[in-house]
N, C-alpha and C positions, 0 to 999 in steps of 0.2 A: 361308591355310587357312580354308576355309569352316566356319562354326559352331564355330570354335576358342574355347576359354576364354582368359581373359586370361593365365593362366600359360603356356599352350601357345604363345600368340603370342610371349611373351618367350623361351621355350625355342627356338622356331623362328628367331627373329631372331638370337639368340646363336649358334645352330648355323650360320646363314648367314654370319655374320661370321667364324667360325672357318674354315669351308670356303673363303670368299673369299680368306683370307690363306694358305691351304695350297697347296703345290705341286700341280700337276695330274697328275704322273706320279711313279713310283718308290715305294719301300717306305714313305716317310714319308706320301705321299699316300694310299696304301692304308690305313695305320694310322689316319690321322685320319678318313677316311671310315668305316672300320669302327667306330671309337670313337663317332662320331656316331650311327651306326645302332644300336649296342648301347645307348647311353644313351637314345635315344628309345624303343627297345623296353622298356627298364627303366621309363621313365616310364609307358608304356602299361600296364605290369603293376602299377602302384602299389597299386591296391586289392587285387588278389590277393596281391601280395607282403606287404602289411601284414597281411592275414588269415593268411597262412601263418606269418609271424613270430609272431603271437599264438598260433597253434596249437602251434608249437614251444615257445614260452615256457611255455604251460600244461602241456605234457608235462614240461618240465625243472624248472620252479620252482614251479608252483602247488601249494599244500599239499593233501593228500588230505582233511584234516579242516577245511578252510575252511568258513566259514558259508555262502558262496554256492557251489553246486556248480560243478564245472569247466565243464560244458556251458552252464550259465546264464551263467557269466562270459564264455565265448566268444561267446554271443549278444549280451550287453551290449557287448562290445568291438566286434563287427561293426557294431552299430547306431551306436556312437560314431564308428567309421571312416567310415561312410556319411554321417553328419551333418557331420563335418569336411570331407569331400569337397565337400559342398554349400556350407557356410559359407565356405570358402576358395576357392570357385568353381573347384574342380578338375574338377567335372562340372556340366553344365548341367541345368536343370530338365527340358528335353526328353528328355534321356537317362535320367532317373530312371524314366520310364514304361516304356521298353524293359527297363531293369534290373529293375524290379518284375515285368515279365512273365517274365523269366528266373527270378526268385525263385519266382514262383507255379508256373511250369512244372516247375521242379526239385523243389519241395516236394511236388507231387502225385505225381511219379514216386518220390520218396523214400518216401512213405507206402506206396505199392504194393510197392516193392522190399524194404523192411524187413519188410513183412507176409508176403511169400513167402520170406523168408530169404536174399535175395541178399547182403545185408550187414547189419551191426547196429551200433548205437551203445550206449555205456555207458548203463545204466538209472539215470540220475541227473538231478536238476534238475526244475524245474517249467515252464520256458519250452520247451515241447515240444508237439507234436501226436501223440498215440499214442507210438510208439517213435522219433519223429524230433525231435531238438532243432532249434530254429528257426534256429540258426546255419548249418545245412546249406544252406538256401536261398541264403545269401549266397555260398556257394562257386560256385553256378551264376551268381549275379549278377556275381561277379568275372570270369568268362569274358566275359560281355556287356560289362562295363566295359572290359576289354582291347580287345575288338573295335571298339567305337565310338571308342576313343581312337586306336588304331593307324590306323584309317581316315582320321582327320584329320591326324595327325602326319606321315604319309608321303604325303598327298594321293593316295590310291589311286585309280587309274583303270583301266578294264577294256575289253578288246577282245573282242567276241563273247560278252558275258555273256548267259546264258540268260534267258528271260522270267521275271519275278518270280512270275507265277502258276504256272509250271511248277515252279520251285524250292519254292514254298510247298506245292504238292500233295505233292512228294517229301518235304519236311520233315515233313508231317503223317503220311505213311505210315511214316517212320522212327520218329517218336514213338509211333505206334500199335504198331509192332513191339516196342518195349521192354516193352509190356504183354502182347501176344498170344503172344509166343514161349514163354511159360510154359505155355500151354495148346494151342498149335498149332505148326505148322512155323516155325522161325526163318528169316526171310527176309533176314537181315542181308547175306548175300553178294550176293543179287539187288539189294538196295537199294544196296550199295556199287558194284556194276556200273552201276546207274542213275546214281549220282553221277558216276562216271567218264565215262559217255557224255554226260551233260548238261553237265559243265564242261570236258571234254577240250579243246574248241576255245578256251577262254577264256585270255587272256593278261592278267596283272596288271602294271600299271606302278607302280613304287615310287620316289618321289623321295627321294634323299639329296643328293648333289651333282649327279651325272648321274642320269638316269632309268633304273632297272633294270627290264627286262621279263622276266618269268618265267612259266611255266605256273602257273595258280592252284592246280592239284592239288598241286603241290610245296609251296606255301605251306600248304595245308590239312593235309598230312601233317606238316609242321614244327610247326604249332600243336598238333596232336593229340599229337605226341611230347612236346612241352613240358608239356602238361597231364598226360600219363601220368607224367612224371617227378615233377611236383608231387603227384600222387596217391600215389606211393610214399613221399614225405616225410610226407604227411598221415597215411597209415596207420601208418607207423612211429611217428608222434607220438600214435597212438591216437585220432585224430579219428573214425574208424570202422574196422571190421575186416571182412574177408571170412571166410567160414566156415573156410577152410584157414589162416587166420592166428591163430585163437583160441588155439591151443596154443603159439604162438611166431611172431614176425613173420618173414616172408621176402618178397622182392620180389613185387609184383603180377604176375599172369600176363600174358604178352604178348597173350593173347587180348583183354584189356581195351582194348588199343590200338584195335582195330576199333570197340569201343563208343564210345570217346572221339571217334574220327573221325566217326562218325555223329551223335553228340550235338553235336559242333562244327558240323556242317552245319545242324542245327536253329538253333543260335545265330547263325550267319552269316545265315540267311534272316530271322530276326527283326530283325537289325540293318538289313537292306535295307528293312524296313518304315519305319524312321526315316530312314535315309540311303540313298535309292535309288542303285544303282550308276551312277557317272558314266562316260561314254564317254571313252576315251583319245584324244588327238590322234593324227594319222597319225604313225607312227614314223619317225624319221630313220634313215639307214643305220647299221646296227649292226656291232659288231666280232666277232660270231659268227654262225653260221647260225641258221635259225629253229627248230632243234630244241632249243636250250638257252637259258639266260638271256641276254638281250641288254642292252647298255648303250648308251643314246643319249647321246652326248657333247655337252653344251651348248657354245656358242662362248665363253662366259665365265660366271663365277659370277653375274653380275648378271642374265643372261637365262635361267638354268636353270629358273625357274618357268614362263616363257612357253612352253616346249616341252611342258608337261604339262597345260595348261589344258583343261578338258573342252569338247567341242563340243556337248554336250547330254546329257540323261539318256535 
């Protein structure tokens, strides 16, 4: 794994040993491969998961009359998590820059959105800018942390990835629309169509034991759905509230799924500034047609990596 941390190299080596000893076919093989995939995904989510646990713990057990306000405690906890990620080399210094960019980008949008009443935070604490507690920026950083980590853990490679300059322009337009739609026409569906048109030809290669090839738009939708689920948990825990949740919590509107889809596109583009998309090797014959996920079967566990090495950026 290029640019992997020491811990990730150990995780990957252990996963390879488990997969090498596993059968290649049957229910047991599927179960082991699926378990490795899920555990690697869980590791990629470690920053966001830790932050979500802290938010839930604050809702369930943090005393209302504590000396330190709940939002300030969340900010301190988020800073401690980030420091621990660096001290224990769970993230590299190079990644901190892109995560900081996520933090700043998210905080600017939070300042605007809370000002126009899109959502609101509890008015407590001193570690805040206007109506925005500083821990909110770490929620955006958690998305960036996941994306840079999953890129390495699964050695993501791409076929027909669009030019970074084109994706960067589209990401800028998406970000701008989050502001301008309050005063002008909401272009989210046009921008969503542009995302589909730009990435529709792109196939992503994901290494577990075999190399799984799937349309990248399917992966985009899956990540957005996961973030949407986390948002429901966070709003239930009172991290922030939408106007229609003030009188009582209920699930976040499905319309927010499109917002997270577009916001995730911004996140993915920023990650490509640090980790330029790597081209996949020519695919081996697959066990399905080209319209669905494809699996390239390595001849053995020991050469499974060689089938996915990039041919260049």
